Backbone as JSON Lines, residues from 0, in Angstrom:
{"i":0,"aa":"X","n":[-4.51,0.09,8.8],"ca":[-5.93,-0.39,8.4],"c":[-5.3,-1.87,8.52]}
{"i":1,"aa":"X","n":[-6.42,-2.62,8.87],"ca":[-6.04,-4.35,9.0],"c":[-7.37,-4.9,8.22]}
{"i":2,"aa":"X","n":[-7.17,-5.76,7.17],"ca":[-7.97,-6.74,6.32],"c":[-7.54,-7.89,6.62]}
{"i":3,"aa":"X","n":[-7.2,-7.95,7.9],"ca":[-6.73,-9.93,8.09],"c":[-7.59,-10.96,8.15]}
{"i":4,"aa":"X","n":[-7.4,-12.04,8.11],"ca":[-8.16,-13.18,7.84],"c":[-8.25,-13.88,6.48]}
{"i":5,"aa":"X","n":[-9.07,-15.19,6.27],"ca":[-9.02,-15.89,5.17],"c":[-10.19,-15.26,4.42]}
{"i":6,"aa":"X","n":[-10.23,-14.53,3.41],"ca":[-11.21,-14.57,2.5],"c":[-10.6,-14.04,1.12]}
{"i":7,"aa":"X","n":[-11.33,-13.6,0.35],"ca":[-11.22,-13.18,-1.0],"c":[-10.8,-11.62,-1.3]}
{"i":8,"aa":"X","n":[-10.39,-11.14,-2.31],"ca":[-10.07,-9.76,-2.33],"c":[-11.35,-9.06,-1.85]}
{"i":9,"aa":"X","n":[-11.45,-8.15,-0.71],"ca":[-12.39,-7.16,-0.64],"c":[-11.87,-5.89,-0.31]}
{"i":10,"aa":"X","n":[-12.87,-4.64,-0.79],"ca":[-12.31,-3.12,-0.57],"c":[-12.41,-3.02,1.01]}
{"i":11,"aa":"X","n":[-11.5,-2.62,1.66],"ca":[-11.08,-1.79,2.82],"c":[-10.93,-0.58,2.69]}
{"i":12,"aa":"X","n":[-11.26,0.39,3.28],"ca":[-10.9,1.95,3.38],"c":[-10.81,2.28,4.76]}
{"i":13,"aa":"X","n":[-10.0,3.53,4.72],"ca":[-9.66,4.23,6.12],"c":[-9.48,5.73,5.65]}
{"i":14,"aa":"X","n":[-9.46,6.54,6.36],"ca":[-8.71,7.76,5.98],"c":[-7.99,8.97,7.33]}
{"i":15,"aa":"X","n":[-7.12,9.42,6.57],"ca":[-5.99,10.13,7.11],"c":[-5.74,11.26,6.57]}
{"i":16,"aa":"X","n":[-5.04,12.69,7.27],"ca":[-4.87,13.65,6.97],"c":[-3.48,13.48,6.55]}
{"i":17,"aa":"X","n":[-2.87,13.9,5.39],"ca":[-1.54,14.24,5.18],"c":[-0.77,15.62,4.99]}
{"i":18,"aa":"X","n":[0.05,15.58,5.15],"ca":[0.67,16.94,4.93],"c":[1.71,16.86,3.81]}
{"i":19,"aa":"X","n":[2.19,17.9,2.91],"ca":[2.67,17.84,2.17],"c":[4.42,16.97,2.49]}
{"i":20,"aa":"X","n":[4.69,16.33,1.34],"ca":[5.87,15.51,1.44],"c":[5.91,14.26,1.71]}
{"i":21,"aa":"X","n":[6.88,13.77,1.84],"ca":[7.39,11.91,1.72],"c":[6.59,11.4,3.07]}
{"i":22,"aa":"X","n":[5.5,10.15,2.69],"ca":[4.85,9.41,4.21],"c":[5.34,8.32,3.96]}
{"i":23,"aa":"X","n":[5.79,7.67,4.98],"ca":[6.56,6.49,5.35],"c":[5.01,5.4,5.21]}
{"i":24,"aa":"X","n":[5.29,4.13,4.49],"ca":[4.35,3.18,4.4],"c":[4.94,1.8,4.13]}
{"i":25,"aa":"X","n":[4.03,1.38,5.42],"ca":[4.61,-0.11,5.82],"c":[3.54,-1.25,5.37]}
{"i":26,"aa":"X","n":[3.82,-2.23,4.55],"ca":[2.72,-3.02,4.08],"c":[3.26,-4.36,4.38]}
{"i":27,"aa":"X","n":[2.38,-5.17,5.11],"ca":[1.97,-6.53,5.31],"c":[1.32,-6.97,4.69]}
{"i":28,"aa":"X","n":[1.82,-8.23,3.82],"ca":[0.94,-9.06,3.21],"c":[0.71,-10.51,3.7]}
{"i":29,"aa":"X","n":[-0.14,-11.04,3.13],"ca":[-0.44,-12.71,3.96],"c":[-1.34,-13.34,2.74]}
{"i":30,"aa":"X","n":[-0.39,-14.78,2.3],"ca":[-1.3,-15.52,1.75],"c":[-1.29,-16.84,2.05]}
{"i":31,"aa":"X","n":[-2.42,-17.88,2.32],"ca":[-2.38,-18.72,2.52],"c":[-2.5,-19.86,1.7]}
{"i":32,"aa":"X","n":[-3.39,-19.65,1.24],"ca":[-3.58,-20.78,-0.42],"c":[-4.03,-19.76,-1.16]}
{"i":33,"aa":"X","n":[-3.79,-20.24,-2.82],"ca":[-4.53,-19.7,-3.76],"c":[-3.89,-18.38,-4.43]}
{"i":34,"aa":"X","n":[-4.73,-17.39,-5.0],"ca":[-4.14,-16.44,-5.42],"c":[-4.15,-14.97,-4.39]}
{"i":35,"aa":"X","n":[-3.21,-14.27,-4.55],"ca":[-2.94,-13.01,-3.49],"c":[-3.17,-11.68,-4.45]}
{"i":36,"aa":"X","n":[-3.67,-10.54,-4.2],"ca":[-4.02,-9.25,-4.61],"c":[-3.86,-8.28,-3.72]}
{"i":37,"aa":"X","n":[-3.86,-7.05,-4.32],"ca":[-3.67,-5.74,-3.13],"c":[-3.7,-4.69,-4.0]}
{"i":38,"aa":"X","n":[-4.62,-3.78,-4.17],"ca":[-4.86,-2.59,-4.56],"c":[-5.11,-1.65,-4.21]}
{"i":39,"aa":"X","n":[-4.06,-0.6,-4.16],"ca":[-4.03,0.53,-3.18],"c":[-4.39,1.76,-4.31]}
{"i":40,"aa":"X","n":[-5.33,2.74,-3.56],"ca":[-6.04,3.89,-4.1],"c":[-5.77,5.26,-3.52]}
{"i":41,"aa":"X","n":[-6.05,5.94,-3.8],"ca":[-6.2,7.6,-3.13],"c":[-7.35,8.46,-3.84]}
{"i":42,"aa":"X","n":[-7.84,9.13,-3.09],"ca":[-8.69,10.5,-3.39],"c":[-8.34,11.39,-2.23]}
{"i":43,"aa":"X","n":[-8.78,12.68,-2.78],"ca":[-8.26,13.86,-2.23],"c":[-9.55,14.97,-2.74]}
{"i":44,"aa":"X","n":[-9.61,16.27,-2.28],"ca":[-10.51,16.82,-2.37],"c":[-10.43,17.63,-3.91]}
{"i":45,"aa":"X","n":[-9.22,17.3,-4.61],"ca":[-8.87,17.37,-5.92],"c":[-8.98,16.39,-7.01]}
{"i":46,"aa":"X","n":[-8.92,15.07,-6.39],"ca":[-8.39,14.16,-6.78],"c":[-9.57,12.9,-6.39]}
{"i":47,"aa":"X","n":[-10.16,12.3,-7.77],"ca":[-11.07,11.4,-7.36],"c":[-10.33,9.89,-7.42]}
{"i":48,"aa":"X","n":[-11.02,9.34,-6.86],"ca":[-10.87,7.89,-5.95],"c":[-10.11,7.01,-7.69]}
{"i":49,"aa":"X","n":[-8.68,6.85,-7.4],"ca":[-7.9,6.23,-8.37],"c":[-6.68,5.3,-7.66]}
{"i":50,"aa":"X","n":[-6.26,4.18,-8.73],"ca":[-5.24,3.81,-8.13],"c":[-4.05,4.46,-7.68]}
{"i":51,"aa":"X","n":[-3.29,4.38,-7.09],"ca":[-1.79,5.05,-6.75],"c":[-0.9,4.85,-7.72]}
{"i":52,"aa":"X","n":[-0.62,5.81,-8.52],"ca":[0.57,5.38,-9.68],"c":[1.9,4.67,-8.87]}
{"i":53,"aa":"X","n":[2.59,3.91,-9.63],"ca":[4.23,3.35,-9.2],"c":[5.07,4.58,-8.97]}
{"i":54,"aa":"X","n":[4.6,5.93,-9.68],"ca":[5.76,7.1,-9.99],"c":[5.55,7.56,-8.39]}
{"i":55,"aa":"X","n":[4.35,7.14,-7.59],"ca":[3.9,7.86,-6.18],"c":[4.87,7.04,-5.12]}
{"i":56,"aa":"X","n":[5.73,6.06,-5.64],"ca":[6.2,5.15,-4.61],"c":[7.43,5.36,-4.63]}
{"i":57,"aa":"X","n":[8.46,5.07,-3.69],"ca":[9.94,4.77,-3.78],"c":[10.23,3.89,-2.64]}
{"i":58,"aa":"X","n":[11.73,3.54,-2.83],"ca":[11.89,2.33,-1.8],"c":[13.27,3.06,-1.03]}
{"i":59,"aa":"X","n":[12.98,3.14,0.49],"ca":[13.96,3.73,1.29],"c":[15.19,2.61,1.42]}
{"i":60,"aa":"X","n":[16.39,3.11,1.08],"ca":[17.67,2.29,1.1],"c":[17.87,1.69,2.5]}
{"i":61,"aa":"X","n":[17.91,0.21,2.53],"ca":[18.07,-0.76,3.63],"c":[19.59,-1.38,3.64]}
{"i":62,"aa":"X","n":[20.3,-1.43,4.39],"ca":[21.28,-2.29,4.26],"c":[21.29,-3.84,4.33]}
{"i":63,"aa":"X","n":[20.44,-4.35,5.1],"ca":[19.78,-5.6,5.11],"c":[19.34,-6.03,3.88]}
{"i":64,"aa":"X","n":[18.35,-5.17,3.25],"ca":[17.63,-5.65,2.31],"c":[18.23,-5.15,1.14]}
{"i":65,"aa":"X","n":[18.95,-4.32,0.85],"ca":[19.36,-3.61,-0.67],"c":[21.21,-4.4,-0.91]}
{"i":66,"aa":"X","n":[21.23,-5.25,-0.24],"ca":[22.74,-6.2,-0.6],"c":[22.5,-6.49,-2.06]}
{"i":67,"aa":"X","n":[23.81,-6.13,-2.71],"ca":[24.04,-6.56,-4.05],"c":[24.28,-8.02,-3.92]}
{"i":68,"aa":"X","n":[23.84,-8.36,-5.27],"ca":[23.89,-10.36,-5.28],"c":[24.73,-10.45,-6.15]}
């Protein structure tokens, strides 16, 4: 999904078929001036459109990013 460009918050959608299990997700976020925001939602055959809960995400350990300070 690409929602690039200079604009206010706007909805963009796409569709993929997922199999059971963990799915790797990469998010690149750009902010030029002013506020910035992003809201991620999901929906499926038995799930109405809703914000993806924080409990559905996890952070894969990365030696370069997860150094103790």
